[in-house]
N, C-alpha and C positions, 0 to 999 in steps of 0.2 A: 499540536498544540504553537508548533513557528512557522507550520510550513505554508501557511496563508503569507507570512514574514519573508518566506524564502523563494517565492510564485514569479512575485513579479520581477527579483535580478535574474532568476531562470528565465524567465520570459525574458528579459531584454538580453540574454548571453548566448543563449541559446535560436532565437526569430534568424537573425543574419546569417545562419549555418543551417534553418530551415527552410528558406528563400532559396539557400543554395542546393541543398535536397531537392526542392521541385524540380529548380531548374535542372536536372539529371534525370527528369519521372520518377526519383522515388517516392513512393505512396507510404503514409502513414503507417500501414498493414506490415507491410515486408518490415518493417524499422521494429513492430511489436511482434512479432515471431520471432526474431530475430535477435534482440535483446531479451526475449522470456527464453531461446532456445542456449544462449551465454550463459543465462542465468541460473539454467540446470545444473550446465556442467560446475557448476559452485559444488551440487550434493557428492557428486564420487570425487573431486577434488579433496574437501571434508576430510571424504570419509579416509581419505589415503594421508591423512596429517600435510597435505601441501594446501598450508593454510596462507602463504603470498598468493598463490595463485588465485585461492578462493575468495581473495578479498578482491585481485583484478576481477574475476568474474562478476561478483554482485557490485563494484565499483561501475562494471560496462553494464549491465544488464539496467542500472540506476541512471544510468545516463540513456540508456535508447530508450529509454523509459520519457523523460524528461522529451527527447528529437521529436519521438513519433507524436504526443500533444503539439510541439510550437509546428509541427507541418502539418496535425490535422487541422489548426487553426487556421492556418495560412492559405490550404486550400481547402479547407471546407470539411470541419466534422461530420461522420457516419453514426446515424445508432452503435452501427457493427464495429466500432472502432470502438467505442464509450463500450463496448461488454467484453471485446475479447481483452480490451486496458486494464477491467479492471478485474475481472476473472482472473486473467497473468499472472496479477500483481497479488493476492489473495493467496494465491495457489504455491508461488513465492518464494512469499512472506514464512506459510507454514512449513513449506520444502529444507529450508536450511538451517532449522537446526535438529531437520533430522538427520543432516550430514553429519553432524557432530555427537547425535547418540551412535551413529554406523562406526564412528571412530574411535570411539572410548562406551559401549553398553553399559558398562557399571557402574561408572562415575552421571554419566550424560546423557542416558536414557527418563530417569527417573522428569529430571525436570527439561529436558527435551519435550518428554510427553503435556506436562502442565504447562509451557510455555505454549504451545499447540494450541492445547486445549483455551486458555485467555485468548489466543490469538482469533479462535471462534468467537466466542464472547464477542469482539472488537468488529469482526466480519460483520458476525451475524445482522447487531445490530442495528451498525451503519446499512447496512443494501436493506435492512426491513425501513427502518425511516426515508432511504428513498425511496423506495416504491411506495410507500405510502402522500411521501411526497409529493410525486408524478405524478400517482395519484388529483391529488391537489391543488396541484397549479401550482408548488413551494418552490421559489427558488433559495441557492445562498449567494446574499453577498459579499461573503467573503471569498467565495471563490466561484464565479461568475463564470470562466475559462471549463469549467468543470464539464462532464459532457449529463452528471447523474447529479442530484443532492449530494452535496458533499457535507457529511456530519463531523464537525472536528471532534477535537476530545484529547488528554491529556495525551497519550499513543497512536501518532501518526504516520506517517512517511518516513519524513525525518529523524525520528526519534528513533524509527523500527532499524535503518539502516546506520546509523549510529550503537546503535545495540550490536547488530553484526559484527561493523568494523571495530569494534572492542574483541565481540568475542573468537576473530581470527586472532588480534595483536596478542592476545590475551588466552590462547586453548584451554589452559588450565585452570584456570577462573569461569568458565563456561557455567558452570551448577548457581553461583551465586549473581554474578550477570542475571542466567534465565530465571533465579525466583524474581529477582529481585522485576525483573523486567516486568514478568508473567501480573505482580501483584499491581502496578500501572496499567496495563492490560486491561484487566481484570474489575479496577478502578473505573476506566474509561466507558466500560460499557457497562457499569451499573449506573454510571452517567448519562449515559446514554440509553440507556432502560428509563429514565424518572425524565431526561428532554424527550423523549415519546410519548409516553404515558400523557405529560402536563400537555404540550403544543397539541395533540390529536383529539384528549379527551376535554379541552375548549373549545376547535373545531366542531366538533360533535354537539355540546354544549350550541352554541352560535346556531346550527344547522338545526339543532330542535326548537330552539326560538322561532324562526325563521318560517316555519313548516306548523 
């Protein structure tokens, strides 16, 4: 919901750093892989109740996620880079609730499972729309710098990270936070289903009229 407002500021802040990294020969794919490894380290940290360290790993993951995009834009984006960036992001998002579930299965397993299921709704609707949009040559005006069609919604990257931060700061409140955000994610999935239903149905109608 707020990603399109944050991304221009993020670009201005990170682009000078990206230019410096390129001068050192650092590639975007290396940044993506490093950030992904750091992000995954949050899961055992969460499982061990080391919430401040897990929070640091989550925030560093997001920093690297921004840097890899900045480096890719400056050096030249690649299809492989766009692929691993999106694939790793969705896996990271789904893995974080698992860390909380391991930390306290009795209290957190059910809300974590429901949250991960809701993430499947947002991720699958996002990716399915992107596939058809690419087939039809559509672009997202609000996210021109993205490697694939970026379909917005109530639950986007910024909101998800804000929720993860809240969970790390107040781990005892993980269940209500997880249930609340799952509802937002499910709402996002439903709105995306509707967007795809309407947008692609109209395209099909127009194609049939032309033929």
